N, C-alpha and C positions, 0 to 999 in steps of 0.2 A: 621240722619240729625240734631238731637239735639246736638250730639257730635261735629258736624261740627260748629254749631253756638257757642258753648262754646269755642271751639279752636279759632273761629274767634275773640271772645270777648277778650280772653287772649292775642292774638296777638296784638289786637288794644290797649289793655290797657297797653301794653309794650312801646308804642310810647308816647311821651310827647305831640306831636301835632297831633291833629286829627280833621278832618273836616267832615261836613255833606256829602260831596261828596264821602268821604271814606266809610261811612255807606252805601250809595247808591250802591256803587260798590260791597261791601261785600254782602249786601242784594240781589242783582241781581245775584250774583254767587251762593248764597245759594238757591234762587228760582229755578235758572236754574239746579242746581244739584239735588234738590228735584223733580222738574218736570221730569228730566231725569229718575230718579229712579222710580217714579210712572209710567212712560210711559213703562219702562223695565218690571216691575212687571205685568203691565196690559197686555202687549204683551205675556208674559210667561203663564199667566193665560188663555188668548185666545188660545194660542197654545195647552195647556193641555186639554181645553174644547174641541177644534176641534179634537184632537187626540182620546179622549174618545168618541166623537159622531161618528167618523170614525170607531172605533173599534166596536161600537154597531151595526152599519149599516153593517159592514163586517160580523159579526156573524149572524145577521139576514138572510142576503143573503146566508150565508153558510148553515145554518140550512134549509132554504127553498129548496135549491138545493139538499141537502143530502136526504130530505124526499121525494121529488118527484122522484128522481133517484131510491131510495130504492124501492118504491112501483112499479115503472115501470120495473125495472131490475129483480125483483123477478118474476114477470109474464113473462117477456121475457126469463128468464132462464127456467122456467117450460116449456114453448113452445118449446124451443131449446132441452131440454132434451127428451120431447115427441117425437120430430121428429127423434133425434138421436136413440132412442129406437126402433122406428118403422123400421128405416132402418136396424139397427144392427141385428135384429131378423127376418128380411123379409125371407120368404120361397120361394122356386121355385114356379113359377106360380103367385105370388103376384105381384100386380101392384101398383105403387104409382104415384099420380099426381105430375107434376113439381111444381105446386102451393103450394104444401104441403112442399116441400123442401125450398122454398124461405123464407128467414127471413128478414123482413123489419126492418130497423134500427128505433127504437123508437125515437120520437122527443126529449125526455128528455135526451137521450144519446148525441144527437147533442148538446143540450143546455149545457150539462156538459162539452162537448169538447170546447165550446166557453167560459167556465168559469173555466178552469183548475187551476186558481191561488187559488181557495178555497178547492181544493181536496188534500189529502196526496200524496206525490209523488209515494208511493207504489201502489196507485190505478190509477194513471195516466197511467202507462204502460198497465195496464189491459184494460182501456177504449179504448186506442189506438189499442190494440190487437183485441177487439171486432169489432171496425170499420174496421180495415184492413181485418179481417176474412170474414166479411160480403161482402166485395167488392171481395174478392177471391172467395166466394161462387157464386156470380153473374157471375164471369168469368167461372167457372165450368158449370153453367147452361145457359151459352150464347148460342143462337141459338135455343133454345127450347122455346115452347109456354107453357103457364100455364096449358092448357088443355091437353098437352101430358102426356101419361102414360109411365113410365119406367118399363119394365118387368125384374124382378130380375135376371132371368137366361140369359138373353141377354148379351153377353160379353161387348159391348159398354156401355149399360146401367149399368151394374154391375161396370165397371170401373168409371163412373161418380158417382154412388151411394157410392162407396167407398170413393172417394175423398170428396164428399159432407158430408158424415158421420164424416170423420176426421175433417173437418173444423167446422161443427156444435158442435162437442164434444169440441173443442177448445173454441167456443163461450160460450157454457154452462159453462165450467170450469172457464173461465175468469169472467163471470157473477157472479159465486158463490164467487169468491175471492172479487169481488167488494161488494156484499151483506154482507159478512162477515167482510169485512174491514169497511164498513160503520156503522155497528152496534154499535161499541164502540165509534165512532165519535159522533153519534146521542145521544147516552146514556149521553156523557159528556156535550153536548149542551142542551139537553132536557131530564133530568133524568126521568125514568119511575116511576109512583106513585106506592108506596108500596101497597101490597094487602089490608092490613088494612085500610089505607087511602082511597082506592077505595071503600071498603064496606062502610065506613062512608060517603064518598061523594055521593054514590048511595042511601043508605038507612038511613042515618042520624046516630047520636049518639045512642048507645044501651040504652035502658031504664035502 
């Protein structure tokens, strides 16, 4: 802006005749130019500030969803693996309640599905596979009551059990992939405290 003023004075000085109204015109132009520049830089600063705020909000939401899903899906995976093992190693004469075969989709998986924009693409497919597999499991168990017992050596029951086992195994595997995939993402967003730091945080500095 100072350069513009100097150039204006040089230009004005090169004319023999100069009037007050010329100064007013030049001054108005300089003020308009300066005002425009200030408005531009102010707008850009606001854009950068908003972008930084949006980034912080996104990372906060991302970490919260990761942590919730991580805790939930670990427990869900363990439950699926327990059912899969029970069906796989069932012996003749064993009976299993239909209610034991049903896996209810945890709320946090549904919430994750509604917020896929914060998840790595490689995990989105696994979340989708879990949801679809649970619906397929419901179709396999359709028409049965929770209190019904399936006898392992019964042909129809055995067929249902085999299909249920395969589906539950897929759910368990996909859950493991999600758990393993979330671990480095969580570590990047919220690094774990080193063991020495933890000891100091718990017990204080050594004497």
